[in-house]
N, C-alpha and C positions, 0 to 999 in steps of 0.2 A: 650672522655676520658681525664681527667685532667692531665697534665704532672707534675710529681713529680721529683725533683732534689735531689739525695741522694749520700753520700759520701761511698766510698769502704774503709772498716776499717780492719786493720790487728788484728787479734785475737791470732795468734800463728805464729811460724815459718812455719806452713804448710798450713793455712788457712786464709781466709777473710770472712767478713760478711757485708751485707747490710741490713738496716732497712727497713722493709716493711711497708708503711703506714696503719694506723689502720682501715680506711675506706676500704680498698682492703681486709685486712684480715676478715673483718666482712662481706663483699660481698660474699666471698667464703666459709664462716663459718669454717675458719680454727682455730685452737687452738694451745695454747702453746705446744710445742714438738711434733705438728703434722709432720707426715713423708711427705716430698714433694721430687719429682724429679727434678734435674736441667739438662736441656740439652742444650749443645752449638750447635747452627745452624750456626756459622761461621759470618763473617762480622760485629761483634758486637752485634748479636742477641743471647740472652740467654731466654730460656723457662722454667718457674717454674710452676710445676703442682702438684696436689694432688696425692699422691702415690695409685694407684688402686690396690686393694687386689685382687688376683686371685685365 
């Protein structure tokens, strides 16, 4: 897996954003406004997954 360096951008007083590389978005077939889950695993690890509808 190729390592990508990204900046953390402040978007408002209450949120931040990180730009995900286009090749990763295409790999997982994500689209604009796709709903994703963000999980904090601690020790600097954050997991982003597609929201599974139940």
